N, C-alpha and C positions, 0 to 999 in steps of 0.2 A: 531718472530717465525711465526706469522700469519699476514703478512703485508696487505693482502686484507681485512681481518676482521677488523683490526685496521683502515684501510682507510675508510671502510664503516661507522664505528663509528664516526670517525673524521668529515667526510662530513655531516653525519646526525646531529651531534651536531652543525656544522657550519650553516646549513640551518634551523634547527629547534631547537634552544637552549631551554633547559628546563626553564631557567630563563632569559628572554630576556633583562631585565634591572636590574641593581643592584643599590639600593637606600641606599648608605652608604658613609661615608667619610673615606678614608684610610689615616691614619696618619703615617703608616709605611708599608713596604713591608711584605707580608705574603707568605711563600712557602706552597702550597697546595699539598695533596696526590693524584695528577693526575694519576700517574703511577698505583697506586693501583686501582683507579676507572676504568681505561681502562681495567685492568685485570678482574675485576668483570663484566664489561659490555661484554667482550669477552666470558666469561663463560656463562652468561645468554643467549647471542645471539646464541651460539653453541647449548645449550640445547633446545632453542626454535626452531631452524631450524631442529634439529634432531628429535624432538618429535611432532612438529606441522607443518601443511601446512598453509601458510599465503597467502590469496587470496585478491587482491586489484583491484578495478575498476579504470581505468585511469581517472584522474580528473585534467584538466588543469586550472580550476577556483578555486583552493584551497584558501580559505580565513581564516585568523586567527584573533583572538582577543587577545590582550595583557592583561593578568591578572597576578596573581602571577606566573603562568606557561603559556606558549604559548599554546593556545587551538584552535581547528578548530571551525568555526562557524556552519558548516553544520553537525557536529556530527562525529561518527566513520565511517571511510571509508574503513575498512578492515574486513575480516572474518578470524577467526582462527579455524582450525579443527584439531583434533588429527589425526596423521598418523596411518595407520593400519598395 
């Protein structure tokens, strides 16, 4: 229904995965609720774009550290302002 929104989510998850490594042993295949998660992310993204203005400075030297989640070394790189 919203192919561009889903494409943005998929590309963002590919470039900046929330959990870059998985430390577990899989002894069997597990089917996960990806479709539901994509629908939730679409809803959140639409509300954020509708209600807020997101301002980012271009930064070509973006560096990350691997922790439980992928984090930027230099801190937050965006500003979020409520739309008027």
